Every structure is written in structure tokens, then in C-alpha cells.
C-alpha positions as CSV (number, residue, x, y, z in Angstrom):
1,X,0.0,0.0,0.0
2,X,2.8,2.5,1.0
3,X,4.6,1.7,-2.3
4,X,1.4,2.3,-4.4
5,X,0.5,5.4,-2.6
6,X,4.1,6.8,-2.9
7,X,4.1,6.2,-6.5
8,X,0.6,7.6,-7.2
9,X,-0.8,4.2,-8.2
10,X,-3.2,3.7,-5.4
11,X,-5.9,6.3,-6.4
12,X,-7.3,7.7,-9.5
13,X,-6.6,11.5,-10.2
14,X,-10.2,12.2,-8.7
15,X,-9.2,10.6,-5.4
16,X,-11.1,7.4,-5.9
17,X,-9.3,4.1,-5.1
18,X,-8.0,2.0,-8.0
19,X,-8.4,-1.2,-6.3
20,X,-10.3,-2.2,-3.3
21,X,-8.6,-3.5,-0.1
22,X,-9.6,-7.2,-0.7
23,X,-8.4,-7.0,-4.3
24,X,-5.0,-5.9,-3.2
25,X,-4.9,-8.6,-0.6
26,X,-5.7,-11.1,-3.3
27,X,-3.2,-9.9,-5.7
28,X,-0.6,-9.9,-2.8
29,X,-1.5,-13.5,-2.0
30,X,-1.4,-14.5,-5.6
31,X,2.2,-13.2,-6.0
32,X,3.5,-14.6,-2.6
33,X,2.0,-18.1,-3.3
34,X,3.2,-18.4,-6.9
35,X,6.0,-20.6,-8.0
36,X,9.4,-18.8,-7.9
37,X,9.7,-19.2,-11.6
38,X,6.3,-17.6,-12.2
39,X,6.9,-14.6,-9.9
40,X,8.1,-12.3,-12.7
41,X,5.0,-13.1,-14.7
42,X,2.6,-12.5,-11.7
43,X,4.3,-9.1,-11.1
44,X,3.9,-8.1,-14.6
45,X,0.2,-9.1,-14.4
46,X,-0.4,-6.9,-11.4
47,X,1.6,-4.0,-12.8
48,X,-0.5,-4.2,-15.9
49,X,-3.7,-4.2,-13.7
50,X,-2.8,-1.1,-11.7
51,X,-1.3,0.7,-14.7
52,X,-1.9,4.4,-14.7
53,X,-3.7,4.0,-18.2
54,X,-6.4,1.8,-16.6
């Protein structure tokens, strides 16, 4: 959360949240529980989900 907030990825320009708290928890668990060889793919997936253009 701190990283996303600091990099202005947590909220839309109007102040609304990009992702709900439970979605952030699910994405964090997805990355944490993925196989080590799949972590880069999972991180890329999450980055694409929270991309500024979305």
C-alpha cells in the first residue's frame, strides 16, 4: 500500500481508489503463493492491472 501510494498508483486523479483493499490482498497472496519461476509473470500481471492508463 505504501509503495502504491508513494508512486501515485493507489488512487485515480479524482481521489477514488483504483483497487479495493480485498483485491490488493488477493493480488498480494497471488504473488506470494506463486512458484518462484512464475513470480516475474505474476508481478507483470499486477503491474498491468494497476497501470496508470487503466
